[in-house]
C-alpha positions as CSV (number, residue, x, y, z in Angstrom):
1,M,1.9,-121.3,14.8
2,N,0.7,-123.0,17.5
3,P,1.4,-126.7,17.8
4,F,-2.1,-128.1,18.3
5,N,-4.8,-128.8,16.8
6,F,-8.1,-128.4,19.7
7,T,-10.1,-129.9,17.3
8,T,-8.3,-133.6,18.3
9,N,-5.9,-132.3,21.2
10,M,-3.2,-133.3,18.9
11,K,-0.3,-132.3,18.8
12,I,0.6,-130.7,15.2
13,L,4.7,-131.0,14.1
14,S,5.5,-129.2,10.9
15,N,8.6,-129.6,8.7
16,T,10.4,-126.4,8.1
17,A,11.7,-127.1,4.5
18,I,8.4,-128.8,3.0
19,G,9.7,-131.6,0.4
20,T,13.3,-131.9,2.3
21,H,14.2,-134.6,3.8
22,E,18.1,-135.4,5.0
23,D,18.6,-139.4,6.1
24,C,14.9,-140.6,6.8
25,I,11.3,-139.6,5.8
26,T,7.9,-140.4,7.2
27,K,5.8,-142.6,5.4
28,C,2.7,-144.7,5.9
29,A,2.6,-148.6,6.4
30,K,0.8,-150.1,3.6
31,T,1.4,-153.6,5.0
32,P,2.5,-154.7,8.6
33,L,6.6,-154.0,8.4
34,K,8.9,-154.8,11.0
35,P,11.9,-153.0,11.9
36,S,14.9,-153.4,9.2
37,Q,12.4,-154.5,6.4
38,L,14.1,-152.9,2.9
39,V,10.8,-150.9,1.9
40,A,9.6,-149.7,-1.8
41,L,6.8,-147.4,-2.6
42,D,3.4,-147.9,-3.0
43,A,2.3,-148.6,-6.6
44,S,-0.9,-147.1,-6.1
45,D,0.0,-144.4,-3.6
46,P,3.7,-142.7,-3.3
47,K,2.4,-141.9,0.5
48,G,2.7,-145.7,0.8
49,V,5.1,-148.8,1.6
50,N,5.8,-152.2,1.4
51,P,7.9,-154.8,1.8
52,S,10.4,-154.9,-1.1
53,S,10.6,-157.6,-3.5
54,S,13.4,-159.5,-5.1
55,S,11.6,-157.6,-8.4
56,S,11.2,-154.2,-6.9
57,I,13.0,-151.2,-6.4
58,P,13.9,-150.1,-2.4
59,F,14.3,-146.7,-1.3
60,G,14.8,-147.4,2.0
61,V,14.7,-149.4,5.1
62,A,12.1,-149.4,8.2
63,S,13.3,-148.4,11.5
64,D,10.3,-149.4,13.0
65,E,7.7,-151.7,13.4
66,A,4.4,-150.3,12.2
67,A,1.0,-152.1,11.2
68,A,-1.0,-151.3,8.5
69,G,-2.0,-147.6,8.3
70,E,0.2,-146.4,10.8
71,I,2.9,-143.7,9.9
72,V,6.2,-145.0,9.9
73,N,10.3,-143.9,9.5
74,V,11.8,-144.4,6.5
75,D,15.8,-144.6,7.0
76,L,16.7,-143.6,3.3
77,L,19.5,-146.0,1.2
78,G,22.9,-144.1,-0.1
79,C,22.6,-141.7,2.5
80,S,25.8,-141.4,5.0
81,N,25.0,-143.8,7.7
82,T,25.2,-147.8,7.3
83,L,21.5,-149.5,7.9
84,H,21.1,-153.0,9.8
85,I,18.9,-154.9,7.0
86,R,17.7,-158.4,7.3
87,A,19.2,-161.2,5.7
88,G,17.1,-163.5,3.6
89,A,20.4,-165.6,3.8
90,S,23.6,-166.8,5.1
91,I,25.5,-163.2,4.0
92,A,29.4,-162.4,4.4
93,A,31.1,-159.0,5.0
94,G,31.9,-157.8,1.9
95,A,28.9,-159.6,-0.6
96,L,27.2,-157.1,-2.9
97,L,23.8,-157.0,-1.8
98,I,20.3,-156.8,-3.4
99,P,16.5,-157.0,-2.9
100,G,15.2,-160.2,-1.9
101,A,11.9,-161.6,-0.7
102,N,9.4,-159.6,2.0
103,G,12.2,-156.4,2.9
104,T,15.1,-158.8,3.1
105,V,18.7,-158.4,1.1
106,L,20.5,-161.5,-0.6
107,P,24.0,-161.7,-1.8
108,M,24.5,-160.7,-5.2
109,P,24.0,-163.8,-7.5
110,T,27.2,-165.6,-9.3
111,S,25.4,-166.6,-11.9
112,A,24.8,-164.2,-15.1
113,G,22.1,-161.5,-15.1
114,T,21.3,-158.1,-14.1
115,Y,20.6,-157.5,-10.4
116,S,19.8,-153.7,-8.4
117,C,22.6,-153.4,-6.2
118,I,21.6,-151.6,-2.6
119,G,24.8,-151.8,-0.8
120,L,28.2,-153.8,0.7
121,A,28.0,-156.1,3.8
122,L,29.8,-154.5,6.7
123,S,29.2,-157.9,8.6
124,S,28.2,-161.1,8.4
125,A,24.8,-162.3,9.1
126,A,23.0,-165.6,8.8
127,N,19.3,-165.8,8.0
128,G,17.3,-164.1,9.2
129,A,19.8,-162.0,11.3
130,E,20.5,-158.4,10.7
131,V,23.1,-157.4,8.8
132,E,25.2,-153.8,8.5
133,V,25.1,-152.1,5.0
134,L,26.9,-149.4,3.9
135,T,23.7,-148.3,1.3
136,S,23.9,-147.0,-2.2
137,L,21.3,-146.1,-4.2
138,P,20.0,-148.7,-6.0
139,Y,21.7,-149.5,-9.4
140,Q,22.1,-152.3,-11.8
141,H,25.1,-154.4,-11.7
142,K,25.7,-156.9,-14.7
143,I,26.9,-160.1,-14.9
144,T,28.2,-162.1,-17.6
145,A,28.5,-165.9,-18.3
């Protein structure tokens, strides 16, 4: 296959194993994204992503900045590598983490409830700084009174 589209003079790259991804995936940013933001699938378009919220289930972290409509690389949660994610509050190393507002992570609350845990903080971080995270697939963590 010729890797060029001669109509647009654009190079076209292709995955040989369609539908398989190892540590990352490319998606379309539906809203502006910053590096180290947790992302969730867009409800109306699974090819698109938005910053995750405290009520959404994130699946990855944007590794680059992207304007709305641009392609962005998403590092998948639960892969063997650690990821840097923006903290939405002060975080201590060793804390379990949950999604916060605007693609951030928060330490696991101590109050009763069921929370979506996405990993373990391997470093400490101030609010707004990046924290190194050993990620996992999101799972429900229940705290009882």
